[in-house]
N, CA, C, O and the ligand as a Tripos MOL2 file, in Angstrom:
@<TRIPOS>MOLECULE
protein
  225   223    57     0     0
PROTEIN
NO_CHARGES

@<TRIPOS>ATOM
      1 N           6.4330   92.6580   42.2730 N.3       1 MET1
      2 CA          7.0990   93.5020   43.3510 C.3       1 MET1
      3 C           7.1550   92.6320   44.5730 C.2       1 MET1
      4 O           6.4370   92.8570   45.5460 O.2       1 MET1
      5 N           7.9550   91.6990   44.5250 N.am      2 SER2
      6 CA          8.0600   90.9630   45.7220 C.3       2 SER2
      7 C           9.3180   91.5340   46.5610 C.2       2 SER2
      8 O          10.3870   91.8140   46.0190 O.2       2 SER2
      9 N           9.1000   91.6570   47.7800 N.am      3 LEU3
     10 CA         10.4180   92.0560   48.6210 C.3       3 LEU3
     11 C          11.4100   91.2320   48.5620 C.2       3 LEU3
     12 O          12.5510   91.6730   48.4270 O.2       3 LEU3
     13 N          11.1790   89.9730   48.6450 N.am      4 LEU4
     14 CA         12.2270   88.8470   48.5520 C.3       4 LEU4
     15 C          13.2220   89.0900   47.2040 C.2       4 LEU4
     16 O          14.4510   89.1490   47.1820 O.2       4 LEU4
     17 N          12.3990   89.1920   46.2510 N.am      5 LYS5
     18 CA         13.0940   89.3270   45.0040 C.3       5 LYS5
     19 C          13.9290   90.5610   45.0860 C.2       5 LYS5
     20 O          15.0490   90.5020   44.5780 O.2       5 LYS5
     21 N          13.5310   91.7080   45.6730 N.am      6 ARG6
     22 CA         14.2580   92.9960   45.7710 C.3       6 ARG6
     23 C          15.4930   92.5140   46.6860 C.2       6 ARG6
     24 O          16.5790   92.9820   46.3440 O.2       6 ARG6
     25 N          15.4920   91.8150   47.5840 N.am      7 LEU7
     26 CA         16.5190   91.5300   48.6190 C.3       7 LEU7
     27 C          17.5330   90.6160   47.8210 C.2       7 LEU7
     28 O          18.7390   90.8620   47.8150 O.2       7 LEU7
     29 N          16.9970   89.5920   47.1770 N.am      8 PHE8
     30 CA         17.9080   88.6600   46.6530 C.3       8 PHE8
     31 C          18.2340   88.7990   45.2000 C.2       8 PHE8
     32 O          19.1930   88.2400   44.6670 O.2       8 PHE8
     33 N          17.3340   89.6190   44.5590 N.am      9 GLY9
     34 CA         17.6190   89.8140   42.9900 C.3       9 GLY9
     35 C          18.7060   90.6490   42.6560 C.2       9 GLY9
     36 O          19.0990   90.7010   41.4910 O.2       9 GLY9
     37 N          19.3040   91.3960   43.6760 N.am     10 LYS10
     38 CA         20.2890   92.1030   43.4010 C.3      10 LYS10
     39 C          21.5000   91.3530   43.0540 C.2      10 LYS10
     40 O          21.7620   90.3620   43.7350 O.2      10 LYS10
     41 N          22.3450   91.7180   42.0020 N.am     11 SER11
     42 CA         23.3450   90.9060   41.5520 C.3      11 SER11
     43 C          24.7050   91.0450   42.3800 C.2      11 SER11
     44 O          25.8090   91.1230   41.8410 O.2      11 SER11
     45 N          24.5040   91.0650   43.6280 N.am     12 GLU12
     46 CA         25.7170   91.1320   44.3830 C.3      12 GLU12
     47 C          26.1310   89.8470   44.7150 C.2      12 GLU12
     48 O          25.3740   89.0270   45.2350 O.2      12 GLU12
     49 N          27.5300   89.5870   44.3870 N.am     13 PRO13
     50 CA         28.1000   88.4240   44.6380 C.3      13 PRO13
     51 C          28.1300   87.9460   46.1810 C.2      13 PRO13
     52 O          28.5210   88.7590   47.0190 O.2      13 PRO13
     53 N          27.8070   86.8970   46.5070 N.am     14 PRO14
     54 CA         27.8990   86.5120   47.9470 C.3      14 PRO14
     55 C          29.2960   86.6830   48.4560 C.2      14 PRO14
     56 O          30.3060   86.1480   47.9980 O.2      14 PRO14
     57 N          29.2150   87.4530   49.4020 N.am     15 LYS15
     58 CA         30.5540   87.8450   49.9190 C.3      15 LYS15
     59 C          31.0530   86.8450   50.9730 C.2      15 LYS15
     60 O          30.3720   86.3970   51.8950 O.2      15 LYS15
     61 N          32.2960   86.5690   50.7160 N.am     16 GLN16
     62 CA         32.8350   85.5520   51.6410 C.3      16 GLN16
     63 C          33.0740   86.2380   52.8430 C.2      16 GLN16
     64 O          33.4370   87.4140   52.8190 O.2      16 GLN16
     65 N          32.8960   85.5850   53.9560 N.am     17 ARG17
     66 CA         33.3670   86.0600   55.1580 C.3      17 ARG17
     67 C          34.7450   86.2030   55.4220 C.2      17 ARG17
     68 O          35.4060   85.2290   55.7820 O.2      17 ARG17
     69 N          35.2890   87.4210   55.2650 N.am     18 ILE18
     70 CA         36.7010   87.4740   55.3680 C.3      18 ILE18
     71 C          37.0760   87.7750   56.8170 C.2      18 ILE18
     72 O          36.4840   88.6080   57.5020 O.2      18 ILE18
     73 N          38.1600   86.9920   57.2520 N.am     19 ARG19
     74 CA         38.6310   87.1850   58.6220 C.3      19 ARG19
     75 C          39.5080   88.5430   58.7630 C.2      19 ARG19
     76 O          40.4430   88.7820   57.9990 O.2      19 ARG19
     77 N          39.1900   89.2440   59.6130 N.am     20 VAL20
     78 CA         39.7050   90.5710   59.7140 C.3      20 VAL20
     79 C          40.6890   90.6320   60.8970 C.2      20 VAL20
     80 O          40.3580   90.0580   61.9350 O.2      20 VAL20
     81 N          41.7330   91.2020   60.8430 N.am     21 CYS21
     82 CA         42.6990   91.3500   61.8120 C.3      21 CYS21
     83 C          42.1840   92.1560   62.9400 C.2      21 CYS21
     84 O          41.7320   93.2800   62.7200 O.2      21 CYS21
     85 N          42.2230   91.6560   64.1480 N.am     22 ILE22
     86 CA         41.7780   92.4070   65.3160 C.3      22 ILE22
     87 C          42.7140   93.5210   65.7050 C.2      22 ILE22
     88 O          42.3280   94.3180   66.5600 O.2      22 ILE22
     89 N          43.8690   93.6520   65.1800 N.am     23 GLU23
     90 CA         44.6720   94.6530   65.5230 C.3      23 GLU23
     91 C          44.6510   95.8390   64.5320 C.2      23 GLU23
     92 O          44.5370   96.9920   64.9480 O.2      23 GLU23
     93 N          44.7550   95.5650   63.2930 N.am     24 CYS24
     94 CA         44.7390   96.6490   62.2910 C.3      24 CYS24
     95 C          43.2570   96.9420   61.6090 C.2      24 CYS24
     96 O          42.8720   98.0010   61.1140 O.2      24 CYS24
     97 N          42.5540   95.7130   61.7280 N.am     25 GLY25
     98 CA         41.2210   95.8590   61.2040 C.3      25 GLY25
     99 C          41.2600   95.5510   59.6200 C.2      25 GLY25
    100 O          40.2560   95.6880   58.9210 O.2      25 GLY25
    101 N          42.3820   95.1650   59.1630 N.am     26 MET26
    102 CA         42.3310   94.8400   57.7120 C.3      26 MET26
    103 C          42.1660   93.3790   57.5150 C.2      26 MET26
    104 O          42.4490   92.6610   58.4730 O.2      26 MET26
    105 N          41.7670   92.8550   56.4620 N.am     27 PRO27
    106 CA         41.6920   91.4140   56.0460 C.3      27 PRO27
    107 C          43.2000   90.8550   56.4520 C.2      27 PRO27
    108 O          44.2210   91.5420   56.4190 O.2      27 PRO27
    109 N          43.1210   89.4320   56.8510 N.am     28 LEU28
    110 CA         44.4030   88.9420   57.2760 C.3      28 LEU28
    111 C          45.4600   88.8910   56.2230 C.2      28 LEU28
    112 O          46.6440   88.7420   56.5250 O.2      28 LEU28
    113 N          45.0450   89.0160   54.9720 N.am     29 ALA29
    114 CA         46.1750   89.0730   54.0310 C.3      29 ALA29
    115 C          46.6900   90.4580   53.6900 C.2      29 ALA29
    116 O          47.5550   90.6240   52.8300 O.2      29 ALA29
    117 N          46.1630   91.4120   54.3520 N.am     30 GLU30
    118 CA         46.5190   92.7510   54.0440 C.3      30 GLU30
    119 C          46.7530   93.6200   55.3180 C.2      30 GLU30
    120 O          46.2490   94.7360   55.4480 O.2      30 GLU30
    121 N          47.5210   93.0540   56.2070 N.am     31 HIS31
    122 CA         47.7380   93.8750   57.4980 C.3      31 HIS31
    123 C          48.4810   95.1600   57.1290 C.2      31 HIS31
    124 O          49.1860   95.2720   56.1260 O.2      31 HIS31
    125 N          48.2620   96.0940   58.0120 N.am     32 LYS32
    126 CA         48.8770   97.4150   57.8950 C.3      32 LYS32
    127 C          50.4340   97.0610   58.3200 C.2      32 LYS32
    128 O          50.7800   96.0960   59.0000 O.2      32 LYS32
    129 N          51.3030   98.0980   57.7400 N.am     33 ASP33
    130 CA         52.7400   97.7850   58.3070 C.3      33 ASP33
    131 C          52.8070   97.8600   59.5900 C.2      33 ASP33
    132 O          53.5280   97.0470   60.1680 O.2      33 ASP33
    133 N          52.1520   98.7480   60.2720 N.am     34 TRP34
    134 CA         52.3520   98.9590   61.7460 C.3      34 TRP34
    135 C          51.7720   97.8770   62.6350 C.2      34 TRP34
    136 O          51.9330   97.7980   63.8530 O.2      34 TRP34
    137 N          51.0090   96.9750   61.7930 N.am     35 CYS35
    138 CA         50.1670   96.0390   62.7160 C.3      35 CYS35
    139 C          51.1830   95.1110   63.4410 C.2      35 CYS35
    140 O          52.0710   94.4610   62.8880 O.2      35 CYS35
    141 N          50.9260   95.1530   64.6790 N.am     36 SER36
    142 CA         51.7580   94.2370   65.6600 C.3      36 SER36
    143 C          51.5800   92.6450   65.4160 C.2      36 SER36
    144 O          52.4420   91.8020   65.6630 O.2      36 SER36
    145 N          50.4200   92.4260   64.9360 N.am     37 ILE37
    146 CA         50.2720   90.9060   64.6410 C.3      37 ILE37
    147 C          50.8990   90.6090   63.3850 C.2      37 ILE37
    148 O          51.3560   89.4710   63.2810 O.2      37 ILE37
    149 N          51.0160   91.3680   62.4310 N.am     38 LEU38
    150 CA         51.7960   91.1690   61.1410 C.3      38 LEU38
    151 C          53.2560   91.0160   61.5690 C.2      38 LEU38
    152 O          53.9760   90.0820   61.2140 O.2      38 LEU38
    153 N          53.6150   91.9990   62.3460 N.am     39 ARG39
    154 CA         55.0320   92.0170   62.8050 C.3      39 ARG39
    155 C          55.3670   90.6790   63.5770 C.2      39 ARG39
    156 O          56.4710   90.1570   63.4210 O.2      39 ARG39
    157 N          54.4880   90.1670   64.3460 N.am     40 ALA40
    158 CA         54.7410   89.0610   65.0110 C.3      40 ALA40
    159 C          54.8330   87.7850   64.0090 C.2      40 ALA40
    160 O          55.6730   86.8870   64.0700 O.2      40 ALA40
    161 N          53.8520   87.9070   63.1430 N.am     41 GLN41
    162 CA         53.9150   86.8490   61.9850 C.3      41 GLN41
    163 C          55.2810   86.7630   61.3280 C.2      41 GLN41
    164 O          55.8750   85.6940   61.1880 O.2      41 GLN41
    165 N          55.7590   87.9650   60.9230 N.am     42 ILE42
    166 CA         57.0010   88.0660   60.2120 C.3      42 ILE42
    167 C          58.1840   87.5690   61.2270 C.2      42 ILE42
    168 O          59.0630   86.7940   60.8510 O.2      42 ILE42
    169 N          58.1220   88.0220   62.3640 N.am     43 GLU43
    170 CA         59.1060   87.4890   63.3070 C.3      43 GLU43
    171 C          58.9680   85.7560   63.3810 C.2      43 GLU43
    172 O          59.9600   85.0360   63.2780 O.2      43 GLU43
    173 N          57.8670   85.3350   63.5340 N.am     44 MET44
    174 CA         57.7480   83.9090   63.4420 C.3      44 MET44
    175 C          58.3600   83.3240   62.4200 C.2      44 MET44
    176 O          59.1040   82.3690   62.6420 O.2      44 MET44
    177 N          58.1300   83.8440   60.9900 N.am     45 LYS45
    178 CA         58.6560   83.3120   59.7980 C.3      45 LYS45
    179 C          60.1440   83.4390   59.9830 C.2      45 LYS45
    180 O          60.8710   82.4880   59.6940 O.2      45 LYS45
    181 N          60.6100   84.5130   60.4270 N.am     46 ARG46
    182 CA         62.1010   84.7130   60.4720 C.3      46 ARG46
    183 C          62.7720   83.6200   61.3380 C.2      46 ARG46
    184 O          63.7120   82.9200   60.9620 O.2      46 ARG46
    185 N          62.1110   83.5600   62.6590 N.am     47 THR47
    186 CA         62.9010   82.7450   63.5830 C.3      47 THR47
    187 C          62.6130   81.3700   63.3760 C.2      47 THR47
    188 O          63.3840   80.5620   63.8940 O.2      47 THR47
    189 N          61.5420   80.9030   62.6420 N.am     48 THR48
    190 CA         61.2820   79.4840   62.4000 C.3      48 THR48
    191 C          62.0960   79.0980   61.1850 C.2      48 THR48
    192 O          62.0130   79.7230   60.1280 O.2      48 THR48
    193 N          62.9450   77.9710   61.3780 N.am     49 PRO49
    194 CA         63.7040   77.4190   60.2360 C.3      49 PRO49
    195 C          62.7340   76.9200   59.0990 C.2      49 PRO49
    196 O          63.0770   76.7930   57.9230 O.2      49 PRO49
    197 N          61.5640   76.6700   59.5630 N.am     50 ALA50
    198 CA         60.5370   76.2200   58.5350 C.3      50 ALA50
    199 C          60.9280   74.9870   57.8600 C.2      50 ALA50
    200 O          61.1080   74.9820   56.6420 O.2      50 ALA50
    201 N          61.0620   73.9920   58.5430 N.am     51 PRO51
    202 CA         61.2440   72.5800   57.9350 C.3      51 PRO51
    203 C          59.9120   72.3260   57.2290 C.2      51 PRO51
    204 O          58.8570   72.9170   57.4610 O.2      51 PRO51
    205 N          60.1160   71.3820   56.3550 N.am     52 SER52
    206 CA         58.8940   71.0400   55.5810 C.3      52 SER52
    207 C          57.9940   70.0640   56.1380 C.2      52 SER52
    208 O          56.9760   69.6020   55.6210 O.2      52 SER52
    209 N          58.5300   69.7980   57.3230 N.am     53 ALA53
    210 CA         57.8070   68.6950   58.1680 C.3      53 ALA53
    211 C          56.5790   69.4950   58.8480 C.2      53 ALA53
    212 O          55.6470   68.8470   59.3230 O.2      53 ALA53
    213 N          56.5810   70.7080   58.8870 N.am     54 GLN54
    214 CA         55.5780   71.5020   59.6590 C.3      54 GLN54
    215 C          54.1990   71.5730   58.7150 C.2      54 GLN54
    216 O          54.1550   71.9300   57.5380 O.2      54 GLN54
    217 N          53.1520   71.1630   59.5030 N.am     55 THR55
    218 CA         51.8730   71.1570   58.8500 C.3      55 THR55
    219 C          51.0430   71.9420   59.3860 C.2      55 THR55
    220 O          50.9540   71.9630   60.6140 O.2      55 THR55
    221 N          50.2480   72.7650   58.5880 N.am     56 SER56
    222 CA         49.4110   73.8140   59.1430 C.3      56 SER56
    223 C          47.9700   73.6400   58.5160 C.2      56 SER56
    224 O          47.0640   74.4130   58.8260 O.2      56 SER56
    225 ZN         46.6780   93.2410   61.3130 Zn       57 ZN57
@<TRIPOS>BOND
     1     1     2 1
     2     2     3 1
     3     3     4 2
     4     3     5 am
     5     5     6 1
     6     6     7 1
     7     7     8 2
     8     7     9 am
     9     9    10 1
    10    10    11 1
    11    11    12 2
    12    11    13 am
    13    13    14 1
    14    14    15 1
    15    15    16 2
    16    15    17 am
    17    17    18 1
    18    18    19 1
    19    19    20 2
    20    19    21 am
    21    21    22 1
    22    22    23 1
    23    23    24 2
    24    23    25 am
    25    25    26 1
    26    26    27 1
    27    27    28 2
    28    27    29 am
    29    29    30 1
    30    30    31 1
    31    31    32 2
    32    31    33 am
    33    33    34 1
    34    34    35 1
    35    35    36 2
    36    35    37 am
    37    37    38 1
    38    38    39 1
    39    39    40 2
    40    39    41 am
    41    41    42 1
    42    42    43 1
    43    43    44 2
    44    43    45 am
    45    45    46 1
    46    46    47 1
    47    47    48 2
    48    47    49 am
    49    49    50 1
    50    50    51 1
    51    51    52 2
    52    51    53 am
    53    53    54 1
    54    54    55 1
    55    55    56 2
    56    55    57 am
    57    57    58 1
    58    58    59 1
    59    59    60 2
    60    59    61 am
    61    61    62 1
    62    62    63 1
    63    63    64 2
    64    63    65 am
    65    65    66 1
    66    66    67 1
    67    67    68 2
    68    67    69 am
    69    69    70 1
    70    70    71 1
    71    71    72 2
    72    71    73 am
    73    73    74 1
    74    74    75 1
    75    75    76 2
    76    75    77 am
    77    77    78 1
    78    78    79 1
    79    79    80 2
    80    79    81 am
    81    81    82 1
    82    82    83 1
    83    83    84 2
    84    83    85 am
    85    85    86 1
    86    86    87 1
    87    87    88 2
    88    87    89 am
    89    89    90 1
    90    90    91 1
    91    91    92 2
    92    91    93 am
    93    93    94 1
    94    94    95 1
    95    95    96 2
    96    95    97 am
    97    97    98 1
    98    98    99 1
    99    99   100 2
   100    99   101 am
   101   101   102 1
   102   102   103 1
   103   103   104 2
   104   103   105 am
   105   105   106 1
   106   106   107 1
   107   107   108 2
   108   107   109 am
   109   109   110 1
   110   110   111 1
   111   111   112 2
   112   111   113 am
   113   113   114 1
   114   114   115 1
   115   115   116 2
   116   115   117 am
   117   117   118 1
   118   118   119 1
   119   119   120 2
   120   119   121 am
   121   121   122 1
   122   122   123 1
   123   123   124 2
   124   123   125 am
   125   125   126 1
   126   126   127 1
   127   127   128 2
   128   127   129 am
   129   129   130 1
   130   130   131 1
   131   131   132 2
   132   131   133 am
   133   133   134 1
   134   134   135 1
   135   135   136 2
   136   135   137 am
   137   137   138 1
   138   138   139 1
   139   139   140 2
   140   139   141 am
   141   141   142 1
   142   142   143 1
   143   143   144 2
   144   143   145 am
   145   145   146 1
   146   146   147 1
   147   147   148 2
   148   147   149 am
   149   149   150 1
   150   150   151 1
   151   151   152 2
   152   151   153 am
   153   153   154 1
   154   154   155 1
   155   155   156 2
   156   155   157 am
   157   157   158 1
   158   158   159 1
   159   159   160 2
   160   159   161 am
   161   161   162 1
   162   162   163 1
   163   163   164 2
   164   163   165 am
   165   165   166 1
   166   166   167 1
   167   167   168 2
   168   167   169 am
   169   169   170 1
   170   170   171 1
   171   171   172 2
   172   171   173 am
   173   173   174 1
   174   174   175 1
   175   175   176 2
   176   175   177 am
   177   177   178 1
   178   178   179 1
   179   179   180 2
   180   179   181 am
   181   181   182 1
   182   182   183 1
   183   183   184 2
   184   183   185 am
   185   185   186 1
   186   186   187 1
   187   187   188 2
   188   187   189 am
   189   189   190 1
   190   190   191 1
   191   191   192 2
   192   191   193 am
   193   193   194 1
   194   194   195 1
   195   195   196 2
   196   195   197 am
   197   197   198 1
   198   198   199 1
   199   199   200 2
   200   199   201 am
   201   201   202 1
   202   202   203 1
   203   203   204 2
   204   203   205 am
   205   205   206 1
   206   206   207 1
   207   207   208 2
   208   207   209 am
   209   209   210 1
   210   210   211 1
   211   211   212 2
   212   211   213 am
   213   213   214 1
   214   214   215 1
   215   215   216 2
   216   215   217 am
   217   217   218 1
   218   218   219 1
   219   219   220 2
   220   219   221 am
   221   221   222 1
   222   222   223 1
   223   223   224 2
@<TRIPOS>SUBSTRUCTURE
     1 MET1         2 RESIDUE 1 A MET
     2 SER2         6 RESIDUE 1 A SER
     3 LEU3        10 RESIDUE 1 A LEU
     4 LEU4        14 RESIDUE 1 A LEU
     5 LYS5        18 RESIDUE 1 A LYS
     6 ARG6        22 RESIDUE 1 A ARG
     7 LEU7        26 RESIDUE 1 A LEU
     8 PHE8        30 RESIDUE 1 A PHE
     9 GLY9        34 RESIDUE 1 A GLY
    10 LYS10       38 RESIDUE 1 A LYS
    11 SER11       42 RESIDUE 1 A SER
    12 GLU12       46 RESIDUE 1 A GLU
    13 PRO13       50 RESIDUE 1 A PRO
    14 PRO14       54 RESIDUE 1 A PRO
    15 LYS15       58 RESIDUE 1 A LYS
    16 GLN16       62 RESIDUE 1 A GLN
    17 ARG17       66 RESIDUE 1 A ARG
    18 ILE18       70 RESIDUE 1 A ILE
    19 ARG19       74 RESIDUE 1 A ARG
    20 VAL20       78 RESIDUE 1 A VAL
    21 CYS21       82 RESIDUE 1 A CYS
    22 ILE22       86 RESIDUE 1 A ILE
    23 GLU23       90 RESIDUE 1 A GLU
    24 CYS24       94 RESIDUE 1 A CYS
    25 GLY25       98 RESIDUE 1 A GLY
    26 MET26      102 RESIDUE 1 A MET
    27 PRO27      106 RESIDUE 1 A PRO
    28 LEU28      110 RESIDUE 1 A LEU
    29 ALA29      114 RESIDUE 1 A ALA
    30 GLU30      118 RESIDUE 1 A GLU
    31 HIS31      122 RESIDUE 1 A HIS
    32 LYS32      126 RESIDUE 1 A LYS
    33 ASP33      130 RESIDUE 1 A ASP
    34 TRP34      134 RESIDUE 1 A TRP
    35 CYS35      138 RESIDUE 1 A CYS
    36 SER36      142 RESIDUE 1 A SER
    37 ILE37      146 RESIDUE 1 A ILE
    38 LEU38      150 RESIDUE 1 A LEU
    39 ARG39      154 RESIDUE 1 A ARG
    40 ALA40      158 RESIDUE 1 A ALA
    41 GLN41      162 RESIDUE 1 A GLN
    42 ILE42      166 RESIDUE 1 A ILE
    43 GLU43      170 RESIDUE 1 A GLU
    44 MET44      174 RESIDUE 1 A MET
    45 LYS45      178 RESIDUE 1 A LYS
    46 ARG46      182 RESIDUE 1 A ARG
    47 THR47      186 RESIDUE 1 A THR
    48 THR48      190 RESIDUE 1 A THR
    49 PRO49      194 RESIDUE 1 A PRO
    50 ALA50      198 RESIDUE 1 A ALA
    51 PRO51      202 RESIDUE 1 A PRO
    52 SER52      206 RESIDUE 1 A SER
    53 ALA53      210 RESIDUE 1 A ALA
    54 GLN54      214 RESIDUE 1 A GLN
    55 THR55      218 RESIDUE 1 A THR
    56 SER56      222 RESIDUE 1 A SER
    57 ZN57       225 GROUP 0 **** ****
């Protein structure tokens, strides 16, 4: 009956720290439709001709 085993023994997969949008509170991959940050991103993609020279 070790406490450590209790804490670590549970078979919960180590959760990756997911970056969450500060606007809509969703993971960055799942913005809400109304999220202004998502809209800004969409705008960026639209307005950017996106040459392959762009590195990110
Ligand atoms: Zn968002």
